[in-house]
C-alpha positions, 0 to 999 in steps of 0.5 A: 497488423503485428503478429500475436506474441505468446508466452508460456509460463508457470505463473502469470502475475498481473500488476508489477506493484509491492505485491506482484513484484515479490511474490514473483521475486519469491516464486523466483527463488523456489525455481518456477517461473515466473512472467510479471506483466506492469503496464507502465514504462516504468514504476516513477509515479508520486504519491505512491504508498511508501511505507515501508514497516517493520514487518517487511524490513524483517522480510529483508532480512530474511531474504539477506539483503536488508543491508543492501536495501537500506543503503536506498534512500529513506528516512527511519520513524522510531515514532509516530505522534499526533498533535490534537488541539495543538496538544502533541501526542506521541501515539507508537513507538517501535523501539520495543518490537522484536524485529531487526529494525525498529521503526517505519522506513519511508522510501518512494515506492519507485525505489522500493520496486526497483530494487525489487525488480534489481533481485529478481533479475538475479534468477533466470526463470524471473521475468518482468515486462513493462508497458504490458497492460493486461486487458482480458482473461484466456480461458481452456476446459473451464479455468483460467489459463493466462492474460491476454495483454497489449504491448507496444509490440503488438498483442501478448498472450501469457499461458500458465497453470497460475495466473495472479491478479496484483493489479490494484483496486481497479484491478480488471483482472479481478473484474474479468473474473467477475469476482464479487467485491464486499464495498465496506465504505469510506468518509473520506478521500485524502489530498496529497501535496510537497512541502519543502521542509526548514531545519528547524522543522520536526522529523518525525511523522506526525497528524494534526487534529483541530478545528474540523480539520486533520493533516498528516505530515510524513517527513522526507528528507528535504520536503514534507509529503503531507495529506490533508483528509476532507469528506468524501466528494468534497473536492468540488467544494474546496476548489469553488472557495479557491486555492488561497481559501485551502491554504488558509485552512492548512496554516490553521493546523499547522501554522509553522508552515504558512510561510512555505504555501505559496508553493501549491502554486496550483491545484495541479500541485495537489493530487486527490486520493480517493479512499476506497475499501473494499474485499473480495468474498472470494480471491480466487476461481480455478487458475487465478488468485488475487492477492493485495489491493486487487483483492482489499483495498486498504484504507491510508489509517496506519498506512499499512497499505503496502504491507499487507499486500507484501504478506499476501505474497509471502503468505501465497509464495509459501504455499504454492511453490511446491503445487505450482513446481509439481504443475499441480495447483488446485483451487483448493490450493488457492482457498489456503492463501484467502484462509491464512489471509482472511482474518489478518485483511478482515481485523485491520480494515474494523480497526480502519473502518472504526477510526474512519467513522469514529474518530476522522469522520467526527472531526471533520466539519466540526470547527471547534477546538479538540481537547485529547480525548482519555484514552490518548492522554493515557498514552502520553503518561504511560509510555508502556500503552504505545507499544499497542499501536507500534506493533498492529501498526509495525507488524499486523495481525499475522506476520508473514515469514519466508519460508 
């Protein structure tokens, strides 16, 4: 049996997603010793969130790496539109935001995470361990003092004055810490797929709403990343009708894609995203803090999940770097992070649930043709009104800035 390896550090972060990687980078810049544990061998996974909103791009500017970051392959969306009953409605216009980048950047999440990892490695106190799966917490004198992990080389213990759970909506950290979850619920799931793009296609993201179906298409250069919204738990029913029936459902709502649906040759080409919306009642225990999806799973509505997670990381770094460097992180310090991020998280989820229940839930299953509601018609008639949804999506309720 391999020998147990032991590491001592200031902060141990479970999870190498957007929240964990950003927090690791920011703490390392302040001089704290950080260990980030990521269970996979790389960041390469399809259909992970890849919307980099203006608030996150502004953080790249504050870090002084925006120009380098934008050299990575990406697409830019300066507005978001929705087709409702065949009528195209401009919904959000980002051109008026008070940021350096007045658009959403679509970049594969693995490219984003690899970029953050490269920035982190510039600091000797940043340590990223791949293929390191956190399996349990360490306890000492009534508080959490690190984690146990499994690696290809054998068992690993990381001892730290602060442990951060950034390991997603199925967080092992929050489970082992026995933190209570408030499950808000979601009536939908999403089927994700890729479809080829033709030169004559539009080049901005679109939502299509009509005849009991909702289809999202995100421009990704030479292909579309597409999401087909379904009622929660209905995948088996959809599969029982056959792949041809599923293709016909897509063609009915986006006719211009009908000539390329044969590229969906099997159900293996279609991935299920199980949507959940929840929030921890308390994000912390002595020696432990949860952030990102580990603290609050977000709906895909608005594509804001990554950016909320990154905002958590910035707030945590701003509030905790000084007590961490002094060797005295109290539970009161951890509570300040939750207090700072509680309102924007709850307010965003409230809007997402409203959209899920009052718009998406009512569209799905109603086979009649839709007409745009008067609220959307106002957005089409008065362009200035598009600034409000742009601000809510692009900046959120409380944009954080790097101290």
